[in-house]
C-alpha positions in Angstrom: -14.2 14.8 11.5 -10.3 15.3 12.0 -8.5 17.6 14.2 -7.8 21.2 12.8 -4.0 20.5 13.7 -3.7 17.9 12.2 -4.7 19.0 8.9 -3.5 20.5 5.7 -4.8 22.8 2.9 -6.3 21.2 0.0 -6.9 23.7 -3.2 -8.3 23.8 -6.4 -8.5 26.6 -8.3 -10.3 27.4 -11.8 -11.1 30.3 -13.8 -9.4 33.0 -11.4 -11.3 31.2 -8.4 -9.8 29.3 -5.8 -11.5 26.9 -3.3 -10.1 25.2 0.1 -10.9 22.9 2.6 -8.9 21.6 5.7 -8.0 18.3 5.2 -6.1 14.9 6.7 -3.3 14.4 4.0 -3.1 10.8 4.6 -6.9 10.7 4.0 -6.7 12.5 0.8 -4.4 10.4 -0.2 -7.0 7.5 0.3 -9.6 9.0 -1.5 -7.6 10.0 -4.3 -7.1 6.0 -5.0 -10.8 5.3 -3.5 -13.7 7.7 -3.9 -15.8 5.1 -1.5 -14.2 6.8 1.4 -16.4 9.0 3.4 -15.7 13.0 3.0 -16.2 13.2 6.8 -13.4 10.9 7.8 -11.0 13.1 5.8 -11.8 16.8 6.6 -11.9 19.2 9.7 -15.0 20.6 8.5 -17.6 20.3 6.0 -17.0 23.9 4.7 -15.4 24.9 1.4 -13.1 28.4 1.6 -11.7 30.7 -1.0 -9.6 31.3 1.7 -9.1 28.5 4.4 -6.5 30.5 6.3 -9.0 33.3 6.6 -11.7 31.7 7.1 -14.0 32.9 4.2 -16.5 30.7 3.1 -16.5 30.4 -0.7 -19.9 32.1 -2.2 -22.5 29.3 -3.6 -22.8 30.9 -7.0 -18.9 30.3 -7.2 -19.3 26.9 -6.5 -22.3 26.2 -8.7 -20.2 28.2 -11.7 -17.1 25.7 -11.0 -18.3 22.4 -9.6 -22.1 22.3 -10.8 -23.3 22.1 -7.4 -23.1 23.9 -3.8 -23.1 20.6 -1.8 -19.9 21.0 0.3 -19.5 17.1 0.3 -19.6 16.9 -3.4 -17.2 19.7 -3.8 -14.7 18.7 -1.4 -14.6 15.5 -3.0 -13.9 16.8 -6.1 -11.7 19.1 -4.9 -9.7 16.7 -2.9 -9.3 14.6 -6.2 -8.4 17.2 -8.6 -6.5 19.8 -6.2 -3.2 20.1 -4.6 -2.6 19.4 -1.2 -0.4 21.6 0.8 2.1 19.3 2.6 4.2 21.2 5.2 8.0 20.5 4.4 8.0 18.0 7.9 4.8 16.4 6.9 5.9 15.8 3.1 9.2 14.4 4.8 7.7 12.1 6.8 5.2 11.2 4.2 8.0 10.3 1.6 10.2 8.3 4.3 6.7 6.2 5.1 5.9 5.7 1.7 9.5 4.7 1.2 9.5 2.0 3.4 6.1 0.6 2.4 7.1 0.2 -1.6 10.9 -1.2 -0.4 8.6 -3.9 2.0 6.3 -4.7 -0.7 9.3 -4.8 -3.4 11.4 -7.4 -0.7 8.7 -10.0 -0.7 9.5 -11.0 -3.9 12.9 -9.3 -4.7 15.8 -12.0 -4.9 19.2 -12.1 -6.4 19.1 -14.0 -9.5 22.3 -15.6 -9.2 21.7 -17.1 -6.0 17.8 -16.8 -5.3 18.5 -15.6 -2.1 15.9 -12.6 -1.0 17.5 -9.0 -1.0 17.6 -7.8 2.6 15.5 -4.9 3.3 18.8 -3.0 4.3 20.2 -3.6 0.9 17.4 -2.5 -1.1 17.5 0.8 0.9 21.1 1.4 0.3 20.4 1.0 -3.5 17.2 3.2 -2.9 19.4 6.2 -1.7 21.9 5.5 -4.4 19.0 5.7 -7.1 17.8 9.2 -5.5 14.6 7.9 -7.3 11.4 10.3 -6.1 8.5 9.0 -3.9 5.6 10.7 -4.2 4.0 11.0 -0.8 0.3 11.2 -2.7 0.6 8.1 -4.2 0.2 4.7 -2.9 2.9 2.2 -2.6 1.2 0.0 -5.2 1.4 2.8 -7.5 5.2 3.6 -7.1 6.3 0.3 -6.6 7.1 -0.5 -10.4 9.0 2.6 -11.4 11.2 2.1 -7.7 12.0 -1.5 -9.1 13.0 -0.2 -12.6 15.5 2.5 -10.8 16.9 -0.5 -8.5 17.6 -2.6 -11.1 20.2 -0.2 -12.3 21.8 -0.6 -9.4 21.4 -4.3 -7.9 20.4 -7.8 -9.9 17.2 -8.2 -9.2 14.1 -10.8 -10.1 10.9 -10.7 -8.8 10.2 -14.3 -7.9 7.7 -16.9 -5.9 7.9 -19.9 -4.6 5.5 -22.9 -5.4 5.9 -25.1 -2.6 4.0 -28.8 -1.8 2.7 -29.2 1.8 2.0 -32.5 3.4 0.6 -32.5 6.9 -0.9 -35.4 9.3 -4.4 -35.4 9.7 -4.2 -34.9 13.3 -3.0 -31.0 12.4 -4.6 -30.8 9.1 -7.5 -28.7 10.2 -4.9 -26.4 12.1 -3.1 -25.7 9.3 -5.6 -25.5 6.7 -6.8 -21.9 7.6 -2.9 -20.9 7.6 -2.2 -22.0 4.0 -5.8 -20.6 2.9 -4.0 -17.1 4.1 -2.1 -17.4 1.4 -2.3 -18.4 -2.9 -3.3 -22.2 -2.1 -3.6 -23.3 -5.7 -4.4 -26.8 -5.0 -6.0 -29.6 -2.0 -6.3 -33.2 -1.6 -7.0 -35.1 1.1 -5.6 -38.6 1.8 -7.9 -41.6 2.7 -6.2 -41.0 6.6 -7.2 -37.7 6.5 -3.9 -35.9 6.2 -3.7 -32.6 3.8 -1.7 -32.2 1.0 -1.3 -28.5 -0.5 -0.2 -26.8 -3.2 0.8 -23.1 -2.1 2.8 -19.7 -3.8 4.5 -17.6 -1.8 6.8 -14.8 -2.3 10.2 -15.8 -2.5 11.0 -12.9 0.0 8.5 -14.6 2.4 9.3 -18.1 1.6 11.3 -18.4 5.0 8.6 -17.1 7.4 6.4 -19.2 5.8 8.1 -22.4 6.5 8.7 -20.8 10.3 5.2 -20.5 10.8 4.2 -24.0 9.6 7.1 -25.8 11.8 5.9 -23.6 14.7 2.1 -24.7 14.2 3.2 -28.8 13.5 6.5 -28.4 15.8 7.9 -29.8 12.4 5.8 -32.4 11.8 5.5 -31.7 8.2 6.9 -32.0 5.0 7.5 -29.2 2.6 9.2 -29.0 -1.3 10.1 -26.6 -3.6 8.4 -27.5 -6.7 8.9 -24.6 -9.2 10.3 -20.8 -8.7 8.5 -18.6 -10.8 
């Protein structure tokens, strides 16, 4: 359960009847995207109201009529997934700002200037975002909105989404140390030399290539060989 002072009202109306529950706005967003989220982690209480602010609970007969059940957990799940989340202006602003940062960070992972193949700095993407005036929905995930935002940014900036296929070779004494790090990325190929050295092919988002190489160099103290085989 969440604290009531952090909750907002989720409302669903049907057939002249209204049903409300106190929910966490971010938890409600997650539940809309993933039906496995436990109801208890999203609500301030397992109560369904006809008027949440007055504390008036909904009649069981009305719940059965509209939802086909009077089970509070089942009703709240349907209410959250299909109803309206009543955000305050300040809550909406904060959630939109957070979601904007998530969307732009996601785009920055693979966004490059096609003329130079250099990554677009996050600050540049933020300026283009403000100029585009694209709307961010605080109740949708960054993944759901990245495509729409990218379409708007392309009207302002030359952008191509690019990944780099990088060949990596490390000596035997460092292979075990580096292997786990490489597996955290998209490693499409690995070969072990007769001397125990490791050769791998890794696909890395263009915007993260510098970070990837820096991490590899720190792990090996520069004792590695890398080559960008292909830009995709």
